[in-house]
NUBADO-745951 format. One record per atom (N, C-alpha, C, CB): residue in one letter; z, y, x; residue number from 1. Coordinates in steps of 0.001 Angstrom, whole numbers, plus 500000, padded with zeros to 6 digits. Glycine has a CB too. Example, Ala and Ser with C-alpha at 12.3 -4.5 7.8 and 13.67 -1.06 7.14 Angstrom:
BEGIN
  residu      c3      c2      c1  num
       A  507800  494310  513190    1
       A  507800  495500  512300    1
       A  507800  496700  513200    1
       A  509046  495527  511308    1
       S  507080  497750  512850    2
       S  507140  498940  513670    2
       S  507870  500030  512900    2
       S  505725  499402  514084    2
***
This chain:
BEGIN
  residu      c3      c2      c1  num
       X  506274  499264  520016    1
       X  505711  499060  518684    1
       X  504232  499444  518736    1
       X  506482  499903  517598    1
       X  503390  498558  518225    2
       X  501953  498827  518206    2
       X  501622  499882  517148    2
       X  501162  497527  517936    2
       X  500427  500447  517249    3
       X  499970  501417  516238    3
       X  499976  500787  514848    3
       X  498550  501933  516579    3
       X  499500  499538  514757    4
       X  499461  498866  513456    4
       X  500871  498721  512880    4
       X  498791  497480  513583    4
       X  501832  498375  513732    5
       X  503217  498264  513268    5
       X  503752  499621  512828    5
       X  504110  497678  514373    5
       X  503400  500673  513562    6
       X  503802  502029  513162    6
       X  503214  502375  511799    6
       X  503350  503069  514218    6
       X  501939  502055  511607    7
       X  501289  502358  510329    7
       X  501963  501602  509189    7
       X  499790  502005  510386    7
       X  502337  500346  509420    8
       X  503035  499580  508382    8
       X  504402  500194  508088    8
       X  503195  498107  508810    8
       X  505071  500691  509125    9
       X  506359  501362  508920    9
       X  506165  502628  508082    9
       X  507019  501710  510283    9
       X  505091  503383  508358   10
       X  504795  504570  507555   10
       X  504558  504179  506094   10
       X  503560  505314  508121   10
       X  503850  503075  505881   11
       X  503594  502608  504509   11
       X  504908  502292  503805   11
       X  502678  501358  504514   11
       X  505812  501602  504504   12
       X  507108  501286  503903   12
       X  507912  502557  503594   12
       X  507912  500371  504836   12
       X  507824  503552  504461   13
       X  508505  504825  504214   13
       X  507948  505509  502969   13
       X  508368  505753  505433   13
       X  506633  505447  502799   14
       X  506017  506032  501603   14
       X  506502  505327  500341   14
       X  504484  505953  501694   14
       X  506598  504013  500406   15
       X  507092  503243  499254   15
       X  508522  503645  498930   15
       X  507015  501720  499532   15
       X  509363  503728  499956   16
       X  510757  504112  499732   16
       X  510844  505513  499135   16
       X  511550  504047  501046   16
       X  510041  506429  499631   17
       X  510045  507792  499099   17
       X  509575  507819  497649   17
       X  509158  508701  499954   17
       X  508566  507017  497332   18
       X  508065  506957  495955   18
       X  509145  506456  495002   18
       X  506828  506048  495873   18
       X  509939  505517  495481   19
       X  511008  504976  494634   19
       X  512140  505973  494422   19
       X  511561  503702  495245   19
       X  512235  506976  495299   20
       X  513359  507913  495240   20
       X  513008  509279  494674   20
       X  513925  508089  496599   20
       X  511801  509433  494139   21
       X  511437  510727  493552   21
       X  511294  510587  492045   21
       X  510124  511266  494171   21
       X  511566  511673  491351   22
       X  511406  511698  489893   22
       X  510063  512282  489482   22
       X  512530  512499  489251   22
       X  509329  512842  490424   23
       X  508041  513475  490145   23
       X  506945  512399  490107   23
       X  507712  514566  491218   23
       X  506354  512192  488946   24
       X  505353  511135  488762   24
       X  504136  511346  489651   24
       X  504917  511069  487306   24
       X  503658  512574  489742   25
       X  502495  512855  490592   25
       X  502805  512567  492057   25
       X  502049  514315  490427   25
       X  503997  512937  492477   26
       X  504399  512674  493856   26
       X  504489  511163  494110   26
       X  505754  513355  494163   26
       X  504993  510418  493131   27
       X  505064  508952  493264   27
       X  503681  508358  493473   27
       X  505719  508325  492021   27
       X  502751  508761  492631   28
       X  501382  508243  492725   28
       X  500767  508578  494083   28
       X  500509  508817  491590   28
       X  500974  509812  494529   29
       X  500441  510237  495833   29
       X  501049  509410  496957   29
       X  500718  511737  496072   29
       X  502354  509209  496916   30
       X  503024  508428  497959   30
       X  502567  506971  497960   30
       X  504535  508493  497773   30
       X  502368  506390  496786   31
       X  501898  505009  496727   31
       X  500467  504890  497241   31
       X  501987  504479  495298   31
       X  499644  505878  496939   32
       X  498278  505870  497465   32
       X  498297  506026  498985   32
       X  497438  506997  496819   32
       X  499166  506887  499475   33
       X  499301  507065  500918   33
       X  499789  505778  501577   33
       X  500265  508219  501229   33
       X  500697  505072  500920   34
       X  501168  503779  501445   34
       X  500005  502812  501584   34
       X  502255  503174  500527   34
       X  499127  502791  500597   35
       X  497966  501902  500668   35
       X  497047  502305  501824   35
       X  497188  501925  499335   35
       X  496848  503599  502025   36
       X  495991  504056  503115   36
       X  496572  503656  504471   36
       X  495805  505578  503046   36
       X  497886  503815  504647   37
       X  498520  503393  505899   37
       X  498374  501890  506097   37
       X  500007  503787  505913   37
       X  498551  501129  505016   38
       X  498445  499672  505111   38
       X  497028  499244  505489   38
       X  498852  499022  503783   38
       X  496031  499863  504880   39
       X  494648  499527  505223   39
       X  494312  499950  506653   39
       X  493680  500194  504237   39
       X  494858  501082  507098   40
       X  494629  501517  508484   40
       X  495228  500498  509457   40
       X  495245  502928  508729   40
       X  496405  499990  509141   41
       X  497032  498967  509987   41
       X  496179  497704  510018   41
       X  498453  498636  509480   41
       X  495654  497322  508865   42
       X  494813  496129  508790   42
       X  493550  496302  509631   42
       X  494441  495825  507331   42
       X  492959  497492  509566   43
       X  491761  497745  510379   43
       X  492086  497632  511864   43
       X  491177  499139  510069   43
       X  493227  498183  512270   44
       X  493616  498108  513674   44
       X  493811  496664  514127   44
       X  494894  498902  513909   44
       X  494256  495840  513253   45
       X  494466  494423  513565   45
       X  493188  493604  513410   45
       X  495553  493847  512671   45
       X  492073  494278  513085   46
       X  490806  493598  512827   46
       X  490929  492573  511717   46
       X  490305  492928  514087   46
       X  491742  492925  510713   47
       X  491903  492066  509551   47
       X  491025  492605  508431   47
       X  493394  491986  509107   47
       X  490632  491761  507520   48
       X  489863  492236  506370   48
       X  490723  492278  505109   48
       X  488639  491341  506142   48
       X  492040  492131  505277   49
       X  492941  492229  504134   49
       X  494316  492667  504604   49
       X  493030  490885  503382   49
       X  495127  493045  503675   50
       X  496474  493513  503989   50
       X  497385  492362  504363   50
       X  497058  494274  502815   50
       X  498393  492690  505142   51
       X  499464  491747  505409   51
       X  500085  491382  504065   51
       X  500531  492345  506401   51
       X  500221  490096  503781   52
       X  500694  489641  502473   52
       X  502020  490220  502046   52
       X  500800  488176  502472   52
       X  502992  490295  502944   53
       X  504305  490787  502547   53
       X  504268  492276  502236   53
       X  505327  490508  503640   53
       X  503506  493054  502989   54
       X  503409  494480  502716   54
       X  502669  494706  501404   54
       X  502699  495210  503872   54
       X  501607  493949  501192   55
       X  500844  494048  499951   55
       X  501753  493760  498762   55
       X  499641  493073  499965   55
       X  502570  492727  498887   56
       X  503507  492373  497827   56
       X  504500  493511  497613   56
       X  504248  491059  498168   56
       X  504974  494136  498691   57
       X  505916  495248  498582   57
       X  505303  496423  497833   57
       X  506370  495695  499968   57
       X  504042  496723  498126   58
       X  503365  497829  497441   58
       X  503226  497508  495964   58
       X  501975  498103  498067   58
       X  502816  496270  495635   59
       X  502693  495885  494228   59
       X  504030  495985  493502   59
       X  502146  494464  494114   59
       X  505099  495515  494147   60
       X  506420  495580  493534   60
       X  506843  497027  493323   60
       X  507450  494845  494397   60
       X  506571  497884  494296   61
       X  506910  499301  494165   61
       X  506135  499932  493014   61
       X  506620  500051  495478   61
       X  504856  499592  492902   62
       X  504058  500144  491801   62
       X  504636  499722  490449   62
       X  502586  499687  491917   62
       X  505059  498462  490337   63
       X  505639  498002  489070   63
       X  506936  498746  488761   63
       X  505900  496486  489117   63
       X  507767  498959  489780   64
       X  509030  499679  489564   64
       X  508776  501121  489185   64
       X  509906  499620  490813   64
       X  507823  501764  489848   65
       X  507569  503178  489636   65
       X  506811  503421  488337   65
       X  506795  503750  490806   65
       X  505812  502606  488072   66
       X  504955  502813  486898   66
       X  505444  502061  485674   66
       X  503543  502392  487209   66
       X  506272  501080  485851   67
       X  506667  500202  484763   67
       X  505892  498909  484879   67
       X  506430  500868  483388   67
       X  506382  497853  484290   68
       X  505803  496524  484459   68
       X  504382  496422  483922   68
       X  506669  495501  483780   68
       X  504061  497142  482878   69
       X  502739  497015  482286   69
       X  501720  497928  482918   69
       X  502807  497287  480829   69
       X  500534  497425  483140   70
       X  499422  498244  483545   70
       X  499318  498595  485011   70
       X  499463  499444  482805   70
       X  500216  498128  485835   71
       X  500120  498459  487264   71
       X  499018  497631  487901   71
       X  501472  498212  487990   71
       X  498070  498311  488518   72
       X  496987  497611  489207   72
       X  497547  496903  490424   72
       X  495858  498589  489616   72
       X  497005  495761  490731   73
       X  497475  494991  491870   73
       X  496804  495447  493148   73
       X  497228  493511  491649   73
       X  497610  495767  494160   74
       X  497065  496123  495467   74
       X  496468  494905  496129   74
       X  498144  496739  496362   74
       X  496906  493723  495729   75
       X  496455  492485  496356   75
       X  495233  491892  495658   75
       X  497578  491473  496364   75
       X  494890  492418  494527   76
       X  493841  491834  493695   76
       X  492534  491626  494446   76
       X  493594  492708  492499   76
       X  492156  492597  495262   77
       X  490845  492550  495896   77
       X  490885  492103  497356   77
       X  490204  493896  495809   77
       X  491933  491404  497753   78
       X  492005  490948  499136   78
       X  490932  489902  499393   78
       X  493402  490380  499453   78
       X  490498  489847  500623   79
       X  489589  488784  501040   79
       X  488147  489049  500676   79
       X  490014  487493  500439   79
       X  487385  487983  500587   80
       X  485954  488069  500321   80
       X  485703  488756  498980   80
       X  485317  486668  500334   80
       X  484673  489573  498962   81
       X  484278  490219  497713   81
       X  485131  491403  497338   81
       X  484312  489239  496613   81
       X  485922  491911  498256   82
       X  486772  493048  497959   82
       X  485932  494241  497549   82
       X  487643  493397  499159   82
       X  486351  494926  496495   83
       X  485643  496117  496061   83
       X  486182  497363  496743   83
       X  485738  496264  494557   83
       X  487266  497227  497490   84
       X  487843  498369  498178   84
       X  487205  498520  499552   84
       X  489371  498218  498302   84
       X  486731  499716  499854   85
       X  486179  499996  501160   85
       X  486983  501128  501766   85
       X  484668  500350  501079   85
       X  487821  500841  502766   86
       X  488645  501889  503338   86
       X  487813  502933  504065   86
       X  489659  501295  504278   86
       X  488287  504164  504061   87
       X  487606  505246  504771   87
       X  487662  505001  506262   87
       X  488231  506609  504431   87
       X  486619  505437  506967   88
       X  486591  505238  508430   88
       X  486990  506481  509152   88
       X  485216  504805  508896   88
***
């Protein structure tokens, strides 16, 4: 398994953990950590955006955890003109 694949697996684990906790702060932290792992995997793959299926999984998890209304899209800023700049 490549490092990028490991990072994506870590992101999925964070999503699963977020779905299984009742602590709202912990959910938010886990979802943010999932995004960081996903962006790290993308950087390793020399991609400028997230893998579509993982991005969709994070968005779906955010909707389940936060409720359907008001969840920011993890996929919103993919591609050109992204306002997200991952830490190096």
